[in-house]
C-alpha positions in Angstrom: 94.3 -56.1 -118.8 97.1 -56.2 -116.2 99.1 -53.0 -115.6 102.6 -53.0 -117.0 104.5 -52.2 -113.7 107.9 -51.8 -115.5 109.3 -49.8 -118.4 110.2 -51.5 -121.8 113.2 -49.8 -123.4 114.0 -50.4 -127.1 116.9 -49.3 -129.3 118.2 -50.0 -132.7 121.5 -49.3 -134.5 122.9 -49.8 -138.0 126.2 -51.7 -138.1 128.6 -52.9 -140.8 130.2 -56.3 -140.4 133.8 -57.1 -141.5 132.4 -59.2 -144.5 130.4 -56.2 -145.8 126.9 -56.8 -144.5 125.0 -53.8 -143.3 122.8 -54.9 -140.4 120.1 -53.1 -138.3 120.3 -54.6 -134.8 117.2 -54.2 -132.5 117.5 -54.6 -128.8 114.9 -54.5 -126.0 115.0 -54.6 -122.2 112.8 -54.2 -119.1 113.4 -52.3 -115.9 113.6 -54.5 -112.8 112.7 -53.8 -109.2 115.6 -52.7 -106.9 116.6 -55.2 -104.2 114.4 -54.8 -101.1 112.0 -52.6 -103.0 108.4 -52.6 -101.6 106.8 -50.4 -104.3 105.1 -52.6 -106.9 106.1 -50.6 -110.0 109.6 -50.0 -111.3 109.5 -47.1 -113.7 112.7 -45.4 -114.8 112.8 -41.6 -115.2 113.0 -40.3 -118.8 116.6 -39.2 -118.3 117.5 -42.7 -117.1 115.6 -44.3 -120.1 117.6 -42.0 -122.5 120.9 -42.9 -120.8 120.1 -46.7 -121.0 119.2 -46.3 -124.7 122.5 -44.4 -125.3 124.4 -47.2 -123.6 122.6 -49.8 -125.7 123.4 -47.9 -128.9 127.1 -47.6 -127.8 127.5 -51.3 -126.8 125.8 -53.0 -129.8 128.2 -51.6 -132.5 131.3 -52.5 -130.3 130.0 -56.1 -130.1 129.0 -56.5 -133.8 131.4 -54.3 -135.9 134.6 -56.3 -135.4 133.1 -59.7 -136.5 131.8 -61.3 -139.7 128.2 -62.5 -140.0 129.0 -66.1 -138.9 130.7 -64.9 -135.7 127.8 -62.6 -135.0 125.4 -65.5 -135.1 127.5 -67.3 -132.6 127.4 -64.2 -130.3 123.6 -64.0 -130.7 122.9 -67.6 -129.7 124.0 -67.4 -126.0 122.8 -63.7 -125.9 126.2 -62.4 -124.8 125.4 -58.9 -126.2 122.3 -58.7 -123.9 124.4 -59.6 -120.9 127.0 -57.0 -121.7 124.3 -54.3 -122.0 122.7 -55.4 -118.7 126.1 -55.1 -116.9 126.8 -51.7 -118.4 123.4 -50.2 -117.5 123.4 -51.6 -113.9 124.7 -48.2 -112.5 121.8 -46.3 -114.3 118.9 -48.6 -113.4 118.7 -52.4 -112.9 117.4 -54.3 -116.0 116.3 -57.8 -116.8 115.3 -59.7 -120.0 117.8 -57.8 -122.1 117.7 -59.3 -125.6 118.6 -58.6 -129.2 115.2 -59.2 -130.6 115.8 -58.8 -134.3 118.6 -58.4 -136.8 117.7 -57.1 -140.3 120.1 -57.4 -143.2 119.9 -54.0 -145.1 122.7 -54.5 -147.7 125.0 -57.3 -148.7 
C-alpha cells in the first residue's frame, strides 16, 4: 500500500433548516502541499487540525441554517460550502478536496 502523505480531516455538525428538518452534515478535506514545498508529505500539526475542524464546524451551520431543504440541495450541488471552508482555512493550512460528503436527515 502507498503511504498517505497528507492528513484527512473530517467534521460533522447538526443543523436545523428553516422548514424544520434536523440534518447532520458531514464534511471532509485533505491537507495540501505548500507552494514551492520540496518535502513529500504535508501533515498538519494536531493544533492546526483542531483549528481547521473548528472552522469547519463554524462555517457549516452558517451556510445551512438560514435555508430550507431545497435551497440547501442547490448549495450542495456546486459544492459552495466546501469552497467557503477552503477559503476560511487557508491561513491555518492549505487544503484541497474539501467536500460535504454526506447529509443525514435526523428529524422532519
